[in-house]
MARBA-3410 file (N, C-alpha, C, O; in Angstrom, 1 decimal):
117
-12.7,-12.2,-19.4,-11.6,-12.0,-20.3,-11.6,-10.6,-20.8,-12.7,-10.0,-21.1 ~ -10.4,-10.0,-20.8,-10.3,-8.6,-21.3,-9.7,-8.6,-22.6,-8.6,-9.1,-22.9 ~ -10.4,-8.0,-23.6,-10.0,-8.0,-25.0,-9.8,-6.6,-25.5,-10.5,-5.7,-25.0 ~ -8.9,-6.4,-26.4,-8.7,-5.2,-27.1,-9.4,-5.3,-28.5,-8.9,-6.0,-29.4 ~ -10.5,-4.7,-28.7,-11.3,-4.9,-29.9,-10.6,-4.1,-31.1,-10.7,-4.5,-32.2
-9.9,-3.1,-30.8,-9.1,-2.3,-31.8,-8.0,-3.1,-32.4,-7.8,-3.2,-33.6 ~ -7.2,-3.8,-31.5,-6.1,-4.6,-31.9,-6.5,-6.0,-32.2,-5.6,-6.8,-32.7 ~ -7.7,-6.4,-31.8,-8.2,-7.8,-32.0,-7.3,-8.8,-31.3,-6.9,-9.8,-31.9 ~ -7.0,-8.6,-30.0,-6.2,-9.5,-29.2,-6.8,-9.6,-27.8,-7.6,-8.7,-27.4 ~ -6.4,-10.6,-27.1,-6.7,-10.8,-25.7,-5.6,-10.2,-24.9,-4.4,-10.4,-25.1
-6.0,-9.3,-23.9,-5.0,-8.7,-23.0,-4.7,-9.6,-21.9,-3.6,-9.9,-21.6 ~ -5.8,-10.0,-21.1,-5.6,-11.0,-20.1,-6.8,-11.9,-20.1,-7.9,-11.5,-20.6 ~ -6.7,-13.1,-19.5,-7.8,-14.1,-19.6,-8.7,-14.0,-18.4,-9.9,-14.2,-18.5 ~ -8.2,-13.6,-17.2,-9.0,-13.5,-16.0,-9.2,-12.1,-15.5,-8.2,-11.3,-15.4 ~ -10.4,-11.8,-15.2,-10.7,-10.5,-14.6,-11.4,-10.6,-13.3,-12.1,-11.6,-13.0
-11.1,-9.6,-12.4,-11.9,-9.5,-11.2,-12.5,-8.2,-11.1,-11.8,-7.2,-11.2 ~ -13.8,-8.1,-11.0,-14.5,-6.8,-10.9,-14.5,-6.3,-9.5,-14.8,-7.1,-8.5 ~ -14.2,-5.0,-9.3,-14.3,-4.4,-8.0,-15.4,-3.3,-8.1,-15.3,-2.3,-8.7 ~ -16.6,-3.7,-7.5,-17.7,-2.8,-7.5,-18.0,-2.2,-6.2,-18.5,-1.1,-6.0 ~ -17.8,-3.0,-5.1,-18.1,-2.6,-3.8,-17.1,-1.6,-3.2,-16.0,-1.6,-3.7
-17.5,-0.8,-2.3,-16.6,0.2,-1.7,-15.4,-0.6,-1.1,-14.3,-0.1,-1.2 ~ -15.6,-1.7,-0.4,-14.5,-2.4,0.2,-13.5,-3.0,-0.8,-12.3,-2.8,-0.7 ~ -14.1,-3.6,-1.9,-13.2,-4.1,-2.9,-12.4,-3.1,-3.6,-11.2,-3.3,-4.0 ~ -13.0,-1.9,-3.8,-12.2,-0.8,-4.4,-11.2,-0.3,-3.4,-10.0,0.1,-3.9 ~ -11.5,-0.2,-2.2,-10.5,0.3,-1.2,-9.3,-0.7,-1.1,-8.2,-0.3,-1.0
-9.6,-2.0,-1.0,-8.6,-3.0,-0.9,-7.7,-3.1,-2.1,-6.5,-3.2,-2.0 ~ -8.3,-3.2,-3.3,-7.6,-3.3,-4.5,-6.6,-4.4,-4.5,-6.9,-5.5,-4.2 ~ -5.3,-4.0,-4.7,-4.2,-5.0,-4.7,-3.4,-5.0,-3.4,-2.4,-5.7,-3.4 ~ -3.8,-4.3,-2.4,-3.1,-4.2,-1.2,-2.9,-5.6,-0.6,-3.8,-6.4,-0.5 ~ -1.6,-5.9,-0.3,-1.3,-7.2,0.4,-1.6,-8.4,-0.5,-1.7,-9.5,0.0
-1.7,-8.2,-1.8,-2.0,-9.4,-2.7,-0.8,-9.8,-3.4,0.3,-9.1,-3.5 ~ -0.9,-11.0,-4.0,0.2,-11.6,-4.9,0.2,-10.8,-6.2,-0.7,-10.2,-6.6 ~ 1.3,-11.0,-6.9,1.4,-10.3,-8.2,0.4,-10.8,-9.2,-0.1,-12.0,-9.1 ~ -0.1,-9.9,-10.0,-1.0,-10.2,-11.1,-0.2,-11.1,-12.1,0.9,-10.8,-12.4 ~ -0.9,-12.1,-12.6,-0.2,-12.9,-13.6,-1.0,-12.7,-14.9,-0.9,-11.6,-15.5
-1.8,-13.6,-15.3,-2.7,-13.4,-16.5,-4.0,-13.0,-16.0,-5.1,-13.6,-16.4 ~ -4.1,-11.9,-15.2,-5.3,-11.4,-14.7,-5.2,-9.9,-14.5,-4.2,-9.3,-14.6 ~ -6.4,-9.3,-14.1,-6.4,-7.9,-13.9,-7.6,-7.6,-12.9,-8.5,-8.4,-12.7 ~ -7.5,-6.4,-12.3,-8.6,-5.9,-11.5,-9.3,-4.8,-12.3,-8.6,-4.0,-12.9 ~ -10.6,-4.8,-12.3,-11.3,-3.8,-13.0,-12.2,-3.1,-12.0,-13.2,-3.7,-11.5
-12.0,-1.8,-11.8,-12.8,-1.0,-10.9,-13.9,-0.4,-11.7,-13.7,0.3,-12.7 ~ -15.2,-0.6,-11.3,-16.4,-0.2,-12.0,-17.0,0.9,-11.1,-17.3,0.7,-10.0 ~ -17.3,2.1,-11.7,-17.9,3.2,-11.0,-19.3,3.4,-11.6,-19.5,3.1,-12.8 ~ -20.2,4.0,-10.9,-21.6,4.2,-11.3,-21.6,5.3,-12.4,-22.4,5.3,-13.3 ~ -20.6,6.2,-12.3,-20.5,7.3,-13.3,-19.0,7.7,-13.4,-18.3,7.3,-12.5
-18.6,8.4,-14.4,-17.2,8.8,-14.5,-16.7,9.6,-13.3,-17.4,10.5,-12.8 ~ -15.6,9.2,-12.8,-15.0,9.8,-11.6,-13.5,10.1,-11.8,-12.9,9.5,-12.7 ~ -13.0,11.1,-11.1,-11.6,11.3,-11.1,-11.1,11.0,-9.7,-11.2,11.9,-8.8 ~ -10.5,9.9,-9.5,-10.1,9.4,-8.2,-8.7,9.1,-8.2,-8.1,8.5,-9.1 ~ -8.0,9.5,-7.1,-6.6,9.3,-7.0,-6.3,7.8,-6.7,-7.1,7.1,-6.0
-5.2,7.3,-7.2,-4.8,5.9,-6.9,-3.6,5.9,-6.1,-2.8,6.8,-6.2 ~ -3.4,4.9,-5.2,-2.2,4.8,-4.4,-1.7,3.3,-4.5,-2.5,2.4,-4.8 ~ -0.5,3.2,-4.3,0.2,1.9,-4.3,0.7,1.5,-2.9,1.7,0.8,-2.7 ~ 0.0,2.0,-1.8,0.4,1.7,-0.5,0.2,0.2,-0.2,-0.9,-0.3,-0.5 ~ 1.1,-0.5,0.3,1.0,-1.9,0.6,0.8,-2.8,-0.6,0.3,-3.9,-0.5
1.2,-2.3,-1.8,1.3,-3.1,-3.0,2.8,-3.1,-3.3,3.4,-2.0,-3.5 ~ 3.4,-4.3,-3.4,4.9,-4.4,-3.4,5.5,-4.7,-4.7,6.6,-5.2,-4.8 ~ 4.7,-4.3,-5.8,5.2,-4.6,-7.1,4.6,-3.5,-8.1,3.5,-3.0,-7.7 ~ 5.2,-3.2,-9.2,4.7,-2.2,-10.1,3.6,-2.8,-11.0,3.6,-4.0,-11.2 ~ 2.7,-2.0,-11.5,1.6,-2.4,-12.4,1.4,-1.4,-13.5,2.0,-0.3,-13.4
0.6,-1.7,-14.5,0.2,-0.8,-15.5,-1.3,-0.5,-15.2,-2.0,-1.4,-14.7 ~ -1.8,0.7,-15.5,-3.2,1.1,-15.2,-3.8,1.7,-16.5,-3.1,2.6,-17.1 ~ -5.0,1.3,-16.8,-5.7,1.9,-17.9,-7.0,2.6,-17.3,-7.6,2.1,-16.4 ~ -7.3,3.7,-17.9,-8.5,4.5,-17.5,-9.4,4.5,-18.8,-9.0,4.9,-19.9 ~ -10.7,4.1,-18.6,-11.6,3.9,-19.7,-12.8,4.8,-19.5,-13.2,5.1,-18.3
-13.4,5.3,-20.6,-14.6,6.1,-20.5,-15.8,5.1,-20.5,-15.7,3.9,-20.4 ~ -17.0,5.7,-20.6,-18.3,4.9,-20.6,-18.3,3.9,-21.7,-19.0,2.9,-21.6 ~ -17.7,4.2,-22.8,-17.7,3.4,-24.0,-16.6,2.3,-24.0,-16.4,1.6,-25.0 ~ -15.9,2.2,-22.9,-14.7,1.3,-22.7,-13.6,1.6,-23.7,-12.9,0.7,-24.1 ~ -13.4,2.9,-24.0,-12.3,3.3,-24.7,-11.2,3.9,-23.8,-11.5,4.5,-22.8
-10.0,3.5,-24.1,-8.8,4.0,-23.2,-8.7,5.5,-23.4,-8.5,6.0,-24.5 ~ -8.7,6.2,-22.2,-8.6,7.7,-22.3,-7.3,8.1,-21.6,-6.9,9.3,-21.7 ~ -6.7,7.2,-20.8,-5.5,7.6,-20.1,-4.7,6.3,-19.7,-5.4,5.3,-19.5 ~ -3.4,6.4,-19.7,-2.6,5.2,-19.4,-1.5,5.6,-18.4,-0.9,6.7,-18.5 ~ -1.3,4.8,-17.4,-0.2,5.0,-16.4,0.6,3.7,-16.4,0.1,2.6,-15.9
1.8,3.7,-17.0,2.7,2.5,-17.0,3.6,2.5,-15.8,4.0,3.6,-15.3 ~ 4.0,1.3,-15.4,5.0,1.2,-14.4,4.7,2.0,-13.1,5.5,2.7,-12.6 ~ 3.5,1.9,-12.6,3.0,2.5,-11.4,3.6,1.7,-10.2,3.3,0.6,-10.0 ~ 4.5,2.4,-9.5,5.4,1.8,-8.6,4.9,1.7,-7.2,4.0,2.5,-6.8 ~ 5.4,0.8,-6.3,4.9,0.7,-5.0,5.1,2.0,-4.2,6.0,2.8,-4.4
4.1,2.3,-3.3,4.1,3.4,-2.4,4.0,4.7,-3.2,4.4,5.8,-2.6 ~ 3.6,4.7,-4.4,3.4,6.0,-5.2,1.9,6.3,-5.2,1.0,5.5,-4.9 ~ 1.6,7.6,-5.6,0.3,8.1,-5.7,0.1,8.7,-7.1,1.1,9.3,-7.6 ~ -1.0,8.5,-7.7,-1.3,9.0,-9.0,-2.7,9.6,-9.1,-3.7,9.0,-8.7 ~ -2.8,10.9,-9.6,-4.1,11.5,-9.8,-4.3,11.7,-11.3,-3.6,12.4,-12.0
-5.2,10.9,-11.9,-5.4,11.0,-13.3,-5.9,12.3,-13.8,-6.5,13.1,-13.0 ~ -5.7,12.7,-15.0,-6.1,13.9,-15.6,-7.6,13.9,-15.9,-8.2,15.0,-15.9 ~ -8.2,12.8,-16.2,-9.5,12.7,-16.8,-10.4,11.8,-15.9,-9.9,11.0,-15.1 ~ -11.7,12.0,-16.0,-12.6,11.2,-15.3,-12.8,9.9,-16.0,-12.8,9.9,-17.3 ~ -13.0,8.8,-15.3,-13.1,7.5,-16.0,-14.2,6.7,-15.3,-14.5,6.8,-14.1
-14.9,5.9,-16.1,-15.9,5.0,-15.6,-15.3,3.6,-15.1,-15.9,3.0,-14.3 ~ -14.2,3.3,-15.8,-13.5,2.0,-15.4,-12.0,2.3,-15.3,-11.4,3.1,-16.0 ~ -11.4,1.6,-14.3,-10.0,1.7,-14.1,-9.5,0.2,-14.0,-10.0,-0.6,-13.3 ~ -8.5,-0.1,-14.9,-8.0,-1.5,-15.0,-6.6,-1.5,-14.5,-5.7,-0.8,-15.1 ~ -6.3,-2.4,-13.6,-5.0,-2.6,-13.1,-4.4,-3.9,-13.7,-5.1,-5.0,-13.5
-3.3,-3.8,-14.4,-2.7,-4.9,-15.1,-1.3,-5.2,-14.7,-0.7,-4.4,-14.0 ~ -0.8,-6.4,-15.0,0.6,-6.7,-14.7,1.5,-5.7,-15.4,1.2,-5.2,-16.5 ~ 2.6,-5.4,-14.8,3.6,-4.5,-15.3,4.0,-4.9,-16.7,4.2,-6.1,-17.0 ~ 4.2,-3.9,-17.6,4.6,-4.1,-19.0,3.5,-4.7,-19.9,3.8,-4.9,-21.1 ~ 2.3,-4.8,-19.4,1.2,-5.3,-20.3,0.9,-4.3,-21.4,0.7,-4.7,-22.5
0.9,-3.0,-21.1,0.6,-2.0,-22.0,1.6,-2.1,-23.2,1.2,-2.0,-24.4 ~ 2.9,-2.2,-22.9,3.9,-2.3,-24.0,3.8,-3.6,-24.8,3.8,-3.6,-26.0 ~ 3.6,-4.7,-24.0,3.6,-6.0,-24.7,2.3,-6.2,-25.6,2.4,-6.8,-26.7 ~ 1.2,-5.6,-25.2,0.0,-5.7,-26.0,-0.3,-4.5,-26.8,-1.3,-4.4,-27.5 ~ 0.6,-3.5,-26.8,0.6,-2.4,-27.7,-0.8,-1.6,-27.5,-1.4,-1.2,-28.4
-1.1,-1.4,-26.2,-2.4,-0.7,-25.9,-2.1,0.8,-26.0,-1.1,1.3,-25.5 ~ -3.0,1.5,-26.7,-2.9,2.9,-27.0,-4.2,3.7,-26.5,-5.2,3.1,-26.4 ~ -4.1,5.0,-26.4,-5.2,5.8,-26.2,-6.2,5.6,-27.3,-5.7,5.5,-28.5 ~ -7.5,5.6,-27.1,-8.6,5.4,-28.0,-8.8,4.0,-28.4,-9.8,3.7,-29.1 ~ -8.0,3.0,-27.9,-8.3,1.6,-28.1,-9.6,1.3,-27.4,-9.9,1.7,-26.3
-10.5,0.5,-28.1,-11.7,0.0,-27.5,-11.5,-1.3,-26.9,-11.1,-2.3,-27.6 ~ -11.9,-1.5,-25.6,-11.7,-2.8,-24.9,-13.1,-3.4,-24.7,-14.1,-2.8,-24.8 ~ -13.0,-4.7,-24.3,-14.2,-5.5,-24.1,-14.1,-6.4,-22.9,-13.1,-7.0,-22.7 ~ -15.1,-6.3,-22.1,-15.2,-7.2,-20.9,-16.7,-7.1,-20.4,-17.4,-6.2,-20.7 ~ -17.1,-8.1,-19.7,-18.4,-8.1,-19.1,-18.4,-7.5,-17.7,-17.6,-8.0,-16.9
-19.2,-6.6,-17.5,-19.1,-5.9,-16.1,-20.4,-6.1,-15.3,-20.9,-5.1,-14.7 ~ -21.0,-7.2,-15.4,-22.2,-7.5,-14.6,-21.9,-8.2,-13.3,-22.8,-8.5,-12.5
END
């Protein structure tokens, strides 16, 4: 479960952790739309990695978190076949259904909670 501790609400109920190189590479390519779920990419240390939406046929929202699981950058409405290079290094990248950021009022500096083991 992904929770916003700052807003005291649940963002999504189901999470899938992507820790392996393959799971990070595959991401949402050729997958069905996210419903009440998200992908969480976990890195060993903060990284600045470009994201792409090649072979993802729907838009998503993306959160970038630091080591403390605080939101440091947000990309809303990330569209199919687009590329995005974040400005900051992040320890976690969370891919969410489109409009989740707006619906759940997620802001920079919000502290999130999830288990990443």
